[in-house]
C-alpha positions in Angstrom: 145.9 136.2 2.9 148.1 133.8 1.7 146.4 130.7 -0.3 149.5 128.7 -0.7 149.5 124.9 0.1 151.7 123.9 2.8 154.1 121.5 1.8 154.1 117.9 2.5 157.6 116.5 2.6 156.6 113.1 4.1 154.7 112.6 0.9 157.5 113.4 -1.3 158.6 110.1 -3.1 162.0 108.7 -2.9 164.1 107.1 -5.5 165.0 104.1 -3.6 162.2 101.5 -3.1 163.2 100.6 0.6 160.2 99.6 2.9 160.7 99.8 6.6 159.4 97.4 9.6 158.7 100.3 11.9 158.3 104.0 12.0 156.7 105.8 14.8 157.3 107.7 18.3 158.5 106.1 21.7 158.3 107.8 24.9 154.7 109.8 24.5 153.3 110.7 27.7 149.9 110.2 28.0 147.0 109.3 30.6 145.4 105.9 30.6 142.7 104.1 32.7 143.7 100.8 34.2 141.7 98.7 36.8 139.5 102.0 37.2 142.4 104.3 38.1 143.9 106.9 35.9 147.7 106.3 35.6 150.5 108.1 33.8 152.1 106.3 30.9 154.6 106.4 28.2 153.7 105.0 24.7 155.5 103.9 21.7 153.4 104.0 18.7 154.5 102.9 15.0 153.4 101.5 11.7 155.4 99.7 9.2 156.2 101.5 6.0 155.4 99.2 3.2 155.1 101.6 0.4 158.8 101.9 -0.1 158.5 104.8 -2.4 157.3 106.9 0.3 159.4 109.1 2.2 157.8 108.7 5.7 154.5 108.2 7.5 152.3 110.6 9.1 153.3 110.8 13.0 150.8 113.4 14.0 148.2 110.9 13.0 149.3 108.2 15.2 149.7 110.8 18.1 146.1 112.4 17.6 144.6 108.5 17.6 146.1 108.0 21.3 143.4 110.3 22.6 141.1 107.4 23.0 143.3 105.6 25.5 142.5 108.4 28.2 138.6 107.8 27.8 137.9 104.3 28.7 139.4 101.6 30.6 142.3 99.8 28.6 141.3 96.7 27.2 142.2 94.4 24.1 139.2 95.9 22.2 140.4 99.4 22.8 143.8 98.8 21.8 142.6 97.0 18.6 140.6 100.1 18.0 143.3 102.4 18.4 145.4 100.1 16.0 142.8 99.9 13.4 142.9 103.9 13.3 146.5 103.8 13.0 146.3 101.8 9.8 143.3 103.8 8.4 145.0 106.9 8.7 148.0 105.2 6.8 146.2 103.5 4.0 148.0 102.7 1.2 151.4 103.1 3.2 151.2 100.6 6.1 150.2 97.1 6.7 151.1 96.7 10.6 150.5 98.8 13.5 152.3 98.5 17.0 151.6 100.1 20.3 153.8 99.8 23.5 152.4 101.2 26.7 154.6 101.6 30.0 153.2 102.3 33.4 153.3 101.4 37.2 150.2 99.8 38.5 149.5 100.8 42.0 147.5 98.3 44.3 146.8 98.5 48.1 148.0 95.5 49.6 147.1 94.4 53.1 149.8 93.2 55.9 149.8 89.6 56.8 148.5 90.2 60.3 147.5 93.5 61.5 145.1 95.7 59.8 147.6 97.9 58.1 147.9 98.0 54.4 150.1 100.1 51.8 150.7 100.8 48.2 152.9 98.7 46.1 153.9 99.7 42.6 154.0 97.0 39.8 155.7 98.0 36.6 153.9 96.7 33.6 153.9 97.0 29.5 151.4 96.1 27.4 152.4 95.5 23.8 149.6 95.1 21.1 150.2 94.8 17.3 147.6 94.4 14.1 148.7 92.8 11.1 146.2 91.7 8.1 143.6 91.6 11.0 145.6 89.5 13.1 145.5 91.1 16.5 148.1 90.1 19.4 148.3 91.4 22.9 151.4 90.7 25.3 151.8 91.8 28.9 155.1 92.0 30.8 155.2 92.5 34.5 157.8 92.7 37.0 156.9 91.4 41.1 159.6 91.8 44.0 159.6 88.7 46.5 161.6 87.4 48.9 163.6 84.3 48.8 165.4 82.1 51.6 168.2 79.8 50.5 167.3 75.9 51.4 171.3 75.7 51.4 172.1 78.2 54.0 168.8 77.3 56.0 170.1 73.8 56.1 173.9 74.9 57.3 172.5 77.5 59.9 170.6 74.4 61.5 173.6 72.1 61.7 175.4 75.1 63.5 172.6 75.5 65.9 172.6 71.9 66.8 176.3 71.9 67.2 176.1 74.6 69.6 173.3 73.0 71.3 175.7 69.8 71.9 178.4 72.2 73.1 176.2 73.8 75.7 174.1 70.8 76.9 176.6 67.8 76.3 176.3 65.3 79.2 173.8 67.9 81.1 170.2 67.1 82.4 167.6 68.9 80.1 165.2 71.3 81.8 162.6 72.7 79.7 163.3 76.4 80.9 166.9 76.3 80.1 166.4 74.9 76.5 163.7 77.5 76.2 166.1 80.5 77.4 168.9 79.0 75.1 166.5 79.1 72.2 165.6 82.7 72.8 169.1 83.8 73.2 171.9 84.8 70.7 173.9 82.0 71.8 171.5 79.5 70.9 170.6 80.8 67.7 174.2 81.1 66.3 173.5 81.8 62.5 170.6 82.3 60.2 170.0 81.8 56.6 170.5 84.2 54.1 167.5 85.8 52.5 167.7 88.1 49.2 165.5 90.5 47.3 164.3 88.7 44.3 162.2 89.7 41.2 160.1 87.8 38.9 159.9 89.0 35.2 156.9 88.0 33.5 156.0 88.0 30.1 152.5 86.8 29.0 150.6 86.1 25.6 146.9 86.6 25.6 144.2 84.7 23.9 142.7 86.5 21.1 139.1 86.1 22.4 139.8 87.8 25.9 138.8 91.6 26.2 140.3 92.3 29.7 143.7 92.6 31.1 143.9 89.7 33.8 146.6 91.8 35.3 145.0 91.3 39.2 145.1 87.5 38.6 148.5 87.6 37.3 149.8 89.2 40.3 147.6 87.4 42.9 148.4 84.3 41.2 152.3 84.7 41.2 152.3 86.3 44.7 150.6 83.1 46.1 152.7 80.8 44.4 155.7 82.6 45.7 154.3 82.9 49.1 157.0 85.7 50.4 155.7 88.9 48.5 157.5 92.0 49.5 155.5 94.0 52.0 154.3 97.6 52.7 153.3 99.1 55.9 154.1 96.5 58.6 153.9 96.1 62.6 156.3 93.6 64.4 153.8 90.9 64.3 153.4 91.3 60.7 157.5 91.1 60.5 157.2 88.0 62.7 154.7 86.4 60.2 157.0 87.3 57.3 159.8 85.6 59.0 157.7 82.6 59.5 156.7 82.8 56.0 160.4 82.8 54.7 161.4 80.1 57.2 158.5 77.6 56.0 159.2 78.8 52.1 162.5 78.0 51.5 163.7 77.8 47.7 166.1 78.2 45.0 165.6 80.3 41.9 164.5 76.9 40.2 161.8 76.2 42.8 160.4 79.9 42.2 160.5 79.7 38.4 158.5 76.2 38.7 156.0 77.5 41.0 155.2 80.3 38.7 155.1 78.1 35.8 152.3 75.9 37.4 150.3 79.1 38.6 150.3 81.0 35.2 149.3 78.4 33.1 146.0 78.1 35.0 145.1 81.8 34.5 142.2 82.1 32.2 143.3 84.1 28.9 146.9 83.4 28.9 148.1 81.2 25.9 151.9 81.4 26.7 154.6 82.7 28.8 158.0 83.1 29.2 159.5 83.9 32.9 162.3 84.8 34.2 163.5 84.9 38.2 166.4 86.6 39.5 167.6 86.3 43.1 169.9 89.1 43.9 172.3 87.0 46.3 173.4 88.2 49.6 176.1 85.7 50.0 177.7 86.2 46.4 178.5 89.0 44.3 176.5 87.8 41.2 172.7 86.8 41.1 171.0 83.4 40.7 168.5 83.2 37.5 166.1 80.9 36.2 163.7 80.9 33.2 161.0 78.9 32.1 158.3 79.3 29.1 154.9 77.5 28.3 152.5 77.6 25.6 149.5 76.2 25.5 148.8 73.2 22.8 146.3 73.9 19.7 143.1 72.1 20.1 
């Protein structure tokens, strides 16, 4: 039997003393539990290499530590435990540990009017760092919604008014005639343009919080915007959605301000940076607005 010790090339010393800020792996496939549901995720895991004389880290130790993520609900305390294991397994080599998780949170969302419901996928990322016992968690989410241009709505109303003048000038108005005109393509000669829009949210969590407030963030953001995209719908739902868009006109600047005010009220959020993108249906370019906020220190 061969009793020779297997070589550990990573432990070999280098002539150059050159520390590295981040060494690890990305795109690791693994299951996680989020909101009580098993989800497929990709992980980026790494540590700093502060011992510049060491050739490398022990990546297999990081990989094995990720097993803990498939056993319990994802939470800040679980993330900290995994990062602590990263550092414990690299004692003397590393002072900082990193973990980023990328997945899609599936939520069943009800229709506006009918009893229908359908699944909507929200891309999310969770990033955690641990350095000298300082622990930090950030969340990134992406939410689609619809936005109707206020300028376009005003221009459409003006054209409808002008068409009304053209059709009924110097004529006695009858209720039935006006009602028929409003229901015809001749009456509604123009419609405002709407666009598929996206809110990109990057949030910093309080150190004291031990939950990931994903549902609270999504619900607050969609309520503030008022026109989240729908899943399964009937005609009554589609009509209600058209009404919501018509009563909820907004530029990208309006959307950014609404989200700013809504997100700062969420418990456990200490700072955020948000970006809204309105994929224009009029222009070939997009309209974009950004906003950020940070809670003042007590």
